C-alpha positions in Angstrom: -0.1 0.1 0.2 1.7 3.5 -0.9 1.5 6.6 1.3 -1.0 8.9 -0.2 1.0 12.0 1.2 4.2 10.8 -1.2 3.7 12.3 -4.5 3.6 9.9 -7.3 5.8 12.4 -9.3 9.3 13.5 -8.1 9.1 16.9 -7.0 12.2 19.3 -7.3 12.9 21.3 -4.2 11.1 24.6 -3.5 14.3 26.9 -3.2 15.2 25.6 -6.7 11.9 26.4 -8.1 12.1 29.8 -6.7 15.5 30.9 -7.8 14.9 29.3 -11.1 11.7 31.2 -11.3 13.1 34.4 -10.4 15.9 34.0 -12.9 12.9 33.6 -15.6 10.9 36.3 -14.4 13.9 38.7 -14.2 15.1 37.9 -18.1 11.9 37.5 -19.1 11.2 41.3 -18.1 14.5 42.7 -19.3 13.8 41.0 -22.7 10.5 42.3 -22.7 11.9 45.9 -21.7 14.4 45.8 -24.1 12.2 44.8 -26.7 15.0 41.7 -27.2 13.4 39.2 -29.9 16.8 36.8 -29.3 16.6 37.0 -25.5 12.9 35.8 -25.4 14.1 32.9 -27.8 16.5 32.0 -25.5 14.5 32.5 -22.4 12.3 30.2 -24.0 14.6 27.7 -24.5 16.0 28.2 -20.9 12.3 28.0 -19.6 12.0 24.4 -21.8 14.8 23.0 -20.5 14.1 24.4 -16.8 10.5 22.6 -17.0 12.0 19.3 -17.8 15.0 20.0 -15.2 12.0 20.6 -12.6 10.2 17.1 -13.9 13.7 15.1 -13.0 15.3 15.0 -16.6 18.9 14.5 -15.8 20.1 15.1 -19.7 17.8 18.6 -19.7 19.6 19.4 -16.5 23.2 18.9 -18.2 21.5 21.2 -21.0 20.2 23.8 -18.8 23.4 24.3 -16.9 25.4 24.9 -20.1 23.0 27.8 -21.2 23.6 28.7 -17.7 27.1 28.5 -18.1 26.8 30.9 -21.4 25.1 33.3 -19.3 27.8 33.4 -16.4 30.4 33.9 -19.4 28.5 36.9 -20.5 28.1 38.2 -17.4 31.8 38.0 -16.5 32.7 39.6 -19.5 30.2 42.1 -19.0 31.5 43.0 -15.9 35.1 43.1 -17.0 34.0 45.1 -19.9 32.5 47.8 -17.6 34.8 47.7 -14.6 36.1 50.9 -15.2 33.1 53.2 -16.8 30.7 51.8 -14.7 31.2 50.3 -11.6 27.6 49.8 -10.0 26.9 48.0 -13.6 30.1 45.8 -13.1 28.7 44.7 -9.6 25.3 44.0 -10.5 26.8 42.1 -13.3 29.3 40.3 -11.4 26.4 39.6 -9.0 24.5 37.9 -11.5 27.1 35.6 -12.3 27.3 34.5 -9.0 23.7 33.8 -9.0 24.0 31.8 -12.3 26.8 29.8 -10.4 24.7 29.4 -7.5 21.8 27.9 -9.8 24.5 25.7 -11.8 25.9 24.2 -8.3 22.1 23.8 -7.0 21.7 21.4 -10.1 24.9 19.2 -9.6 25.2 19.4 -6.0 22.1 20.0 -4.2 20.9 16.2 -2.4 17.4 17.1 -3.0 17.9 17.6 -7.1 20.0 13.9 -7.0 17.3 12.8 -5.1 15.0 14.5 -7.9 16.7 12.6 -10.7 16.9 9.5 -9.2 13.0 9.0 -8.5 12.6 10.0 -12.0 14.8 7.3 -13.5 13.5 4.7 -11.4 9.9 5.9 -11.9 10.7 6.1 -16.3 11.9 2.5 -15.8 9.2 0.9 -13.7 6.7 2.4 -16.0 8.0 0.0 -18.9 
């Protein structure tokens, strides 16, 4: 007999969902404000990878991490190029790079995410 309080579908940690949602909302608002079509397309791709990661897709988590690492590289480059002209902007860009680094670390190192991947993999193989 199964426990009725245990969800049939594995769930991602709420902190990860909050951090990822904040990233998507901030970038979505930024893309809309700047009317950046390519940024919006990139954000849709990130959102699809994020959705699959939250569902427990390990391959999607690698893809999402690669996209976030691209964001880290861009933020570090922006911080380095703005350092002398706009130190405040450079600090914001560096803080964003740290934020993305925390997200990538959360995807790979957090025990809740590891358990999510294991549960999703187990559920995938027991359905067959």
